[in-house]
C-alpha positions as CSV (number, residue, x, y, z in Angstrom):
1,M,-20.4,-11.5,13.9
2,T,-21.7,-14.5,12.0
3,R,-19.8,-17.8,12.7
4,L,-20.0,-21.1,10.9
5,L,-18.1,-24.3,11.6
6,V,-17.7,-26.9,8.9
7,R,-16.6,-30.0,10.9
8,G,-14.7,-32.9,9.4
9,A,-14.7,-32.1,5.7
10,R,-12.1,-33.7,3.4
11,I,-10.5,-30.7,1.8
12,L,-10.1,-31.6,-1.9
13,G,-10.7,-35.2,-1.0
14,G,-7.7,-35.3,1.5
15,D,-7.7,-35.7,5.2
16,P,-10.6,-34.4,7.3
17,A,-10.3,-30.9,8.8
18,D,-12.5,-28.3,10.3
19,L,-13.1,-24.9,8.8
20,L,-14.2,-21.9,10.9
21,V,-15.9,-19.1,9.0
22,E,-16.4,-15.7,10.5
23,D,-18.0,-12.8,8.7
24,G,-17.7,-14.4,5.3
25,V,-14.0,-15.3,5.6
26,I,-12.2,-18.6,6.5
27,R,-10.5,-17.8,9.8
28,E,-9.1,-21.2,10.8
29,V,-8.5,-24.6,9.3
30,G,-7.5,-27.7,11.3
31,A,-8.8,-29.6,14.2
32,M,-11.1,-27.5,16.3
33,G,-12.2,-28.0,19.9
34,A,-15.8,-27.4,21.1
35,E,-17.6,-24.9,18.9
36,G,-18.8,-22.7,21.8
37,T,-21.8,-20.4,21.6
38,G,-23.2,-18.6,18.6
39,V,-21.6,-21.0,16.1
40,E,-23.7,-22.8,13.4
41,V,-22.2,-26.3,12.8
42,I,-22.3,-28.3,9.6
43,D,-21.5,-31.9,10.1
44,A,-19.3,-32.6,7.1
45,D,-18.2,-36.1,8.0
46,G,-17.6,-38.0,4.7
47,L,-18.1,-34.9,2.6
48,V,-15.5,-33.3,0.2
49,A,-14.8,-29.6,0.5
50,L,-14.1,-27.7,-2.7
51,P,-13.7,-24.0,-3.3
52,G,-17.1,-22.7,-4.5
53,L,-17.8,-23.7,-8.1
54,V,-17.5,-21.0,-10.9
55,D,-19.3,-21.3,-14.2
56,L,-17.8,-19.3,-17.1
57,H,-20.8,-19.8,-19.4
58,V,-24.5,-19.4,-18.4
59,H,-27.5,-17.9,-20.0
60,L,-29.8,-16.2,-17.5
61,R,-32.2,-14.7,-20.1
62,E,-32.9,-11.5,-18.1
63,P,-33.5,-8.9,-19.3
64,G,-35.9,-9.8,-22.1
65,R,-36.9,-13.5,-21.7
66,E,-38.0,-13.8,-18.1
67,D,-40.5,-16.4,-19.2
68,A,-37.5,-18.8,-19.6
69,E,-35.3,-17.7,-16.7
70,T,-34.6,-14.8,-14.5
71,I,-31.4,-13.9,-12.7
72,A,-33.1,-14.8,-9.4
73,T,-34.2,-18.3,-10.6
74,G,-30.9,-18.9,-12.4
75,S,-29.0,-17.9,-9.3
76,A,-31.1,-20.4,-7.3
77,A,-30.3,-23.2,-9.7
78,A,-26.7,-22.3,-9.5
79,A,-26.7,-22.5,-5.7
80,V,-28.3,-25.9,-5.9
81,G,-25.5,-27.0,-8.3
82,G,-22.7,-25.8,-5.9
83,Y,-21.9,-22.6,-7.7
84,T,-20.9,-19.4,-5.9
85,A,-20.2,-17.4,-9.1
86,V,-21.6,-17.5,-12.7
87,F,-20.8,-15.5,-15.8
88,A,-24.0,-14.3,-17.5
89,M,-23.8,-14.3,-21.3
90,A,-24.6,-11.1,-23.2
91,N,-27.3,-12.4,-25.6
92,T,-30.2,-10.9,-23.7
93,S,-32.7,-8.3,-24.9
94,P,-31.3,-5.7,-24.8
95,V,-27.9,-7.1,-25.4
96,T,-25.3,-6.5,-22.8
97,D,-23.2,-4.3,-25.0
98,T,-23.0,-1.1,-22.9
99,A,-21.7,-0.2,-19.5
100,E,-25.2,0.5,-18.3
101,A,-26.5,-2.9,-19.4
102,A,-23.6,-4.7,-17.7
103,E,-24.2,-2.8,-14.4
104,R,-27.9,-3.7,-14.5
105,V,-27.1,-7.4,-14.7
106,L,-24.6,-6.9,-11.9
107,D,-27.2,-5.2,-9.7
108,L,-29.9,-7.8,-10.4
109,G,-27.4,-10.5,-9.4
110,R,-26.6,-8.7,-6.1
111,A,-30.3,-8.3,-5.4
112,A,-30.8,-12.1,-5.8
113,G,-27.9,-12.6,-3.4
114,L,-27.3,-16.3,-3.9
115,V,-24.2,-16.2,-6.2
116,D,-22.0,-13.6,-7.7
117,V,-23.5,-12.9,-11.1
118,V,-20.7,-11.6,-13.4
119,P,-21.8,-10.0,-16.6
120,V,-20.2,-11.0,-19.9
121,G,-20.0,-8.1,-22.4
122,A,-20.8,-8.5,-26.0
123,V,-17.9,-8.2,-28.5
124,T,-20.0,-6.5,-31.1
125,K,-23.0,-4.1,-30.9
126,G,-26.2,-6.0,-30.8
127,L,-24.3,-9.2,-31.5
128,E,-24.4,-8.2,-35.2
129,G,-20.8,-8.8,-35.9
130,A,-20.3,-5.4,-37.6
131,E,-19.0,-3.0,-35.0
132,L,-17.2,-3.4,-31.7
133,A,-19.3,-2.8,-28.6
134,E,-18.3,-0.5,-25.7
135,L,-15.5,-2.8,-24.5
136,G,-13.5,-0.2,-22.7
137,L,-16.5,1.4,-21.0
138,M,-17.8,-2.0,-19.8
139,A,-14.3,-2.8,-18.5
140,R,-14.2,0.5,-16.6
141,S,-17.8,0.3,-15.3
142,R,-18.8,-0.9,-11.8
143,A,-19.3,-4.3,-13.4
144,Q,-15.5,-4.4,-14.4
145,V,-16.3,-6.7,-17.3
146,R,-13.3,-8.8,-18.3
147,V,-14.9,-11.6,-20.4
148,F,-16.5,-10.7,-23.8
149,S,-18.5,-12.9,-26.1
150,D,-21.1,-12.9,-28.8
151,D,-22.0,-16.4,-27.7
152,G,-24.9,-17.7,-29.8
153,R,-23.1,-16.1,-32.7
154,C,-19.6,-16.4,-34.0
155,V,-17.4,-13.3,-34.4
156,H,-16.7,-14.5,-37.9
157,D,-15.0,-11.4,-39.4
158,A,-11.3,-12.0,-38.9
159,R,-10.4,-8.3,-39.0
160,L,-13.0,-7.5,-36.4
161,M,-11.8,-10.4,-34.2
162,R,-8.3,-9.1,-34.5
163,R,-9.4,-5.6,-33.3
164,A,-11.3,-7.1,-30.4
165,L,-8.3,-9.1,-29.3
166,E,-6.1,-6.0,-29.5
167,Y,-8.5,-3.9,-27.6
168,V,-9.1,-6.2,-24.6
169,K,-5.4,-6.9,-24.2
170,A,-5.0,-3.4,-22.8
171,F,-7.0,-4.2,-19.6
172,G,-6.4,-8.0,-19.4
173,G,-9.6,-9.1,-20.9
174,V,-10.4,-12.2,-22.8
175,I,-12.6,-13.0,-25.8
176,S,-14.7,-16.2,-25.4
177,Q,-15.5,-17.4,-28.9
178,H,-18.5,-19.4,-30.1
179,A,-16.6,-21.1,-32.8
180,Q,-18.9,-21.7,-35.8
181,D,-18.2,-20.6,-39.3
182,P,-21.6,-19.4,-40.5
183,R,-20.8,-20.3,-44.1
184,L,-20.2,-24.0,-43.1
185,A,-23.1,-24.1,-40.6
186,D,-26.0,-22.2,-42.2
187,A,-29.2,-21.2,-40.7
188,T,-31.0,-24.5,-41.5
189,A,-28.5,-26.8,-39.7
190,C,-29.7,-28.3,-36.5
191,C,-27.4,-31.2,-35.6
192,H,-24.1,-32.8,-36.3
193,E,-23.5,-33.6,-40.0
194,G,-23.0,-37.3,-40.5
195,E,-24.5,-40.6,-41.4
196,L,-27.2,-40.3,-38.8
197,S,-28.3,-36.8,-39.8
198,G,-28.7,-38.0,-43.4
199,R,-30.7,-41.0,-42.3
200,L,-33.0,-38.9,-40.2
201,G,-33.4,-36.2,-42.8
202,L,-32.0,-33.5,-40.6
203,P,-29.8,-30.7,-42.0
204,G,-26.4,-30.8,-40.2
205,W,-23.2,-28.9,-40.0
206,P,-19.7,-30.5,-40.0
207,S,-17.1,-30.5,-37.3
208,V,-14.8,-28.4,-39.5
209,A,-17.2,-25.5,-39.0
210,E,-15.9,-25.3,-35.4
211,E,-12.3,-26.3,-36.1
212,T,-11.5,-23.8,-38.8
213,I,-12.6,-20.8,-36.6
214,V,-10.6,-22.1,-33.6
215,A,-7.5,-22.5,-35.8
216,R,-7.9,-19.0,-37.1
217,D,-8.5,-17.5,-33.7
218,V,-5.5,-19.1,-32.0
219,M,-3.3,-17.6,-34.8
220,L,-4.9,-14.2,-34.2
221,A,-4.2,-14.6,-30.5
222,R,-0.6,-15.3,-31.3
223,H,-0.3,-12.4,-33.6
224,T,-1.9,-9.9,-31.1
225,G,-0.4,-11.4,-28.0
226,S,-3.9,-11.5,-26.5
227,R,-6.1,-14.1,-24.8
228,I,-8.6,-16.3,-26.6
229,H,-11.0,-18.7,-24.8
230,V,-12.7,-21.4,-26.8
231,A,-16.3,-21.9,-25.6
232,H,-18.0,-25.3,-25.5
233,V,-15.4,-27.4,-27.4
234,S,-17.2,-30.3,-29.1
235,T,-14.9,-32.1,-31.5
236,A,-11.7,-34.1,-31.5
237,G,-10.3,-31.8,-34.2
238,T,-10.7,-28.7,-32.0
239,V,-8.9,-30.6,-29.2
240,E,-5.9,-31.1,-31.5
241,V,-5.9,-27.4,-32.5
242,V,-6.0,-26.3,-28.9
243,R,-3.3,-28.8,-27.9
244,W,-1.0,-27.6,-30.7
245,A,-1.7,-23.9,-29.8
246,K,-0.8,-24.5,-26.1
247,A,2.4,-26.3,-27.2
248,Q,3.3,-23.1,-29.2
249,G,2.9,-20.9,-26.1
250,I,-0.3,-19.2,-27.4
251,D,-2.5,-17.8,-24.7
252,V,-5.5,-20.0,-25.3
253,T,-7.9,-21.7,-22.9
254,A,-10.9,-23.9,-23.6
255,E,-14.0,-25.2,-21.9
256,V,-16.2,-28.3,-22.3
257,T,-19.8,-28.8,-21.2
258,P,-21.1,-31.8,-19.2
259,H,-23.4,-32.7,-22.0
260,H,-20.6,-32.8,-24.6
261,L,-18.7,-35.1,-22.2
262,A,-21.6,-37.5,-21.9
263,L,-24.2,-37.4,-24.6
264,T,-23.8,-38.4,-28.2
265,T,-25.5,-37.8,-31.5
266,D,-27.2,-41.2,-31.3
267,L,-29.8,-39.6,-29.0
268,L,-31.2,-37.7,-32.0
269,A,-32.8,-40.9,-33.3
270,G,-36.0,-40.1,-31.3
271,Y,-36.2,-36.5,-32.6
272,D,-36.5,-35.3,-29.0
273,P,-35.8,-31.5,-29.1
274,V,-34.4,-31.6,-25.6
275,Y,-31.2,-32.9,-27.3
276,K,-31.0,-30.0,-29.8
277,V,-28.0,-27.9,-28.7
278,N,-25.4,-25.7,-30.3
279,P,-22.7,-26.9,-30.8
280,P,-24.5,-30.2,-31.5
281,L,-24.0,-33.5,-29.8
282,R,-21.2,-35.3,-31.5
283,P,-20.3,-39.0,-32.1
284,Q,-18.7,-41.2,-29.5
285,E,-15.2,-40.7,-30.8
286,D,-15.5,-36.9,-30.1
287,V,-16.8,-37.5,-26.6
288,E,-13.9,-39.8,-25.8
289,A,-11.4,-37.2,-27.1
290,L,-13.1,-34.5,-24.9
291,R,-12.8,-36.6,-21.8
292,A,-9.2,-37.3,-22.4
293,A,-8.5,-33.7,-23.1
294,L,-10.1,-32.6,-19.8
295,A,-8.1,-35.3,-18.0
296,D,-4.8,-34.2,-19.5
297,G,-5.3,-30.5,-19.1
298,T,-5.7,-29.6,-22.7
299,I,-9.2,-28.4,-21.9
300,D,-9.1,-26.1,-18.9
301,V,-12.7,-25.8,-17.7
302,V,-16.0,-27.4,-17.3
303,A,-18.7,-24.8,-18.1
304,T,-22.4,-25.6,-18.4
305,D,-23.7,-23.4,-21.2
306,H,-26.9,-23.5,-19.1
307,A,-29.5,-22.5,-21.7
308,P,-33.1,-22.4,-20.4
309,H,-36.0,-22.1,-22.8
310,A,-39.7,-21.6,-22.3
311,R,-41.9,-24.5,-23.4
312,Q,-43.3,-22.6,-26.4
313,D,-39.7,-22.3,-27.8
314,K,-38.5,-25.8,-27.1
315,E,-41.5,-28.1,-27.6
316,H,-41.5,-28.2,-31.4
317,T,-40.4,-30.5,-34.2
318,F,-36.6,-31.0,-33.9
319,V,-35.8,-28.7,-36.8
320,D,-37.9,-25.8,-35.4
321,A,-37.0,-26.1,-31.7
322,A,-34.6,-23.7,-29.9
323,F,-31.0,-24.8,-29.3
324,G,-29.9,-25.4,-25.7
325,M,-30.4,-27.4,-22.5
326,L,-30.1,-26.9,-18.7
327,G,-26.9,-27.6,-16.8
328,L,-26.3,-25.7,-13.6
329,E,-28.0,-28.1,-11.1
330,T,-26.5,-31.3,-12.5
331,A,-22.9,-30.4,-13.7
332,L,-21.1,-31.6,-10.6
333,A,-23.0,-34.9,-10.5
334,V,-22.2,-35.5,-14.1
335,V,-18.5,-34.8,-13.7
336,S,-18.4,-36.9,-10.5
337,D,-20.0,-39.9,-12.1
338,L,-18.3,-39.6,-15.5
339,M,-14.8,-38.4,-14.6
340,V,-14.1,-39.0,-10.9
341,R,-15.5,-42.4,-10.4
342,P,-13.5,-43.9,-13.3
343,G,-10.3,-42.2,-12.0
344,L,-9.9,-39.7,-14.9
345,L,-10.0,-36.9,-12.4
346,D,-9.6,-36.6,-8.6
347,W,-11.3,-34.0,-6.4
348,A,-8.4,-31.6,-6.6
349,D,-8.8,-31.8,-10.4
350,V,-12.5,-31.1,-10.1
351,A,-11.6,-28.0,-8.0
352,R,-9.2,-26.9,-10.8
353,V,-11.6,-27.3,-13.7
354,M,-14.8,-26.2,-12.0
355,S,-13.5,-23.4,-9.7
356,T,-9.8,-22.3,-9.8
357,A,-9.3,-22.2,-13.6
358,P,-12.6,-20.5,-14.5
359,A,-12.1,-17.9,-11.7
360,R,-8.6,-17.2,-13.1
361,I,-9.7,-17.0,-16.7
362,G,-12.6,-14.7,-15.7
363,G,-10.5,-12.5,-13.4
364,L,-12.4,-13.3,-10.2
365,T,-10.0,-12.8,-7.3
366,G,-12.6,-13.7,-4.6
367,H,-13.3,-17.2,-6.1
368,G,-11.3,-20.3,-6.8
369,R,-9.1,-19.7,-3.8
370,A,-7.5,-22.4,-1.7
371,L,-9.6,-23.2,1.4
372,E,-7.2,-21.6,3.8
373,P,-7.2,-18.8,6.5
374,G,-7.9,-15.5,4.9
375,S,-9.8,-16.8,1.9
376,P,-13.3,-15.7,1.2
377,A,-15.7,-18.4,2.4
378,N,-17.0,-19.6,-0.9
379,I,-17.2,-23.4,-0.3
380,T,-19.0,-26.3,-1.9
381,L,-19.5,-29.5,0.1
382,V,-19.9,-32.7,-2.0
383,D,-21.2,-36.0,-0.9
384,P,-19.2,-38.4,-3.2
385,D,-21.3,-41.4,-2.4
386,R,-24.8,-40.0,-2.7
387,E,-26.9,-41.2,-5.6
388,V,-29.3,-38.7,-7.2
389,T,-31.9,-39.3,-9.9
390,V,-32.7,-36.2,-11.8
391,D,-36.3,-34.9,-11.9
392,A,-36.8,-32.1,-14.3
393,A,-39.9,-31.0,-12.5
394,S,-38.0,-30.3,-9.3
395,S,-35.6,-27.8,-10.9
396,R,-35.1,-24.4,-9.5
397,S,-34.8,-23.1,-13.0
398,R,-37.9,-21.6,-14.6
399,S,-37.4,-23.9,-17.6
400,R,-37.6,-27.7,-18.0
401,N,-35.4,-28.5,-21.0
402,N,-33.3,-30.9,-18.9
403,P,-31.4,-33.6,-20.9
404,W,-30.7,-35.6,-17.7
405,H,-34.3,-36.3,-16.6
406,G,-34.5,-39.8,-15.1
407,R,-30.8,-40.4,-15.1
408,T,-29.0,-41.5,-11.9
409,F,-25.6,-40.1,-10.9
410,R,-23.4,-40.9,-8.0
411,G,-21.8,-37.8,-6.3
412,A,-23.9,-34.7,-5.5
413,V,-23.7,-31.3,-4.0
414,H,-24.6,-31.3,-0.3
415,T,-24.1,-27.7,0.8
416,T,-23.2,-24.4,-1.0
417,I,-21.7,-21.6,1.1
418,H,-21.5,-18.2,-0.6
419,R,-19.4,-15.5,1.3
420,G,-20.1,-17.4,4.6
421,T,-23.8,-17.8,4.1
422,V,-25.4,-21.2,3.3
423,T,-27.3,-20.8,0.1
424,H,-28.2,-24.5,-0.5
425,S,-28.1,-27.6,1.6
426,T,-29.6,-31.0,1.6
427,D,-29.5,-30.8,5.4
428,T,-32.8,-29.0,6.2
429,T,-31.6,-28.2,9.7
430,V,-28.8,-26.1,8.3
431,M,-31.1,-24.3,5.9
432,E,-33.6,-23.6,8.6
433,S,-31.0,-22.0,10.9
434,A,-29.6,-20.0,8.0
435,S,-32.9,-18.7,6.8
């Protein structure tokens, strides 16, 4: 029997309590006496205990682009960031559009052993937007896929989107849509369309390219009685559509990335390709609308859209560089500094948007649970007062396209516990005893 005692943690930021973990399960919560023999102790005085973080949206690149990331390196980055489960997007090579492909991702995640890697199935074969993928077979496979997405591409055909929503409804699935009308955001677009893009001579795409797809999809969700999830919301207009849809009782959820909560299109003035991302960075008024929507519950989830790229794909002129940036290791620090310190969220809210809600949306019953007896021991300990300065070179990811390099945040992950095992800790004595 493996035993772990987390002593004196503030559960969801409340009063201190001890958590006794045995064989991957929380057995007791409260004031404990002496730990006895055979118990590993984590001194959590001053730390906040959250249910292990869950990311609905990551790109782990394996199979096909192991030069940018592998499931093992992405899992290591996730553990550093406090995550105990991540959903791996389907735009790999080959695409995760069959039961066999989904099971391979599942098995590679289990072999890495640091987080639960949950495969996301493609909506269409080859992400080509022409024919539905093996949705039912993926759902019935060992991977038990419940989230489907052509992320990186929009399911732009309304008839096909309707069919997908009808299909996944039968087994409680959800479609996560990369909302971007390809006729309004053509292949040359590389940033937000506005005054700055015109001044810089960069082809852009307008906010309405996202908003019109979201408006269409929530109406399709209402028509089919199915679930739609809006990936990486980036505009104030999308927030209003989602808010309206929820008021109508439509089964819609939405996510926002840390970078869309913090970074603005002004950063493009230096033509630095690290800031090229899809959807693009937006003006300050959109950023403020996203923060308010996360605070009031219109946006349900913070998801990283962790998108590693090899140097040969990212280090180009801005127009030619690949879209995407890293996010797994820094997400909690960004949310802590940006949302918790100003009082927009408390730690219970952080647990909701970074653990409970994403686990519920993705159908993960072993994650996002209250830290109480009988729950799986997926736990993230946060030091709310620790300052961290991001160093891209120290990332556990295989890539270095980190938009936060050199920035300092207050609030950081201290320890990550996955199924009762410490997978990351800033306390080297804990890691040495766990290894």
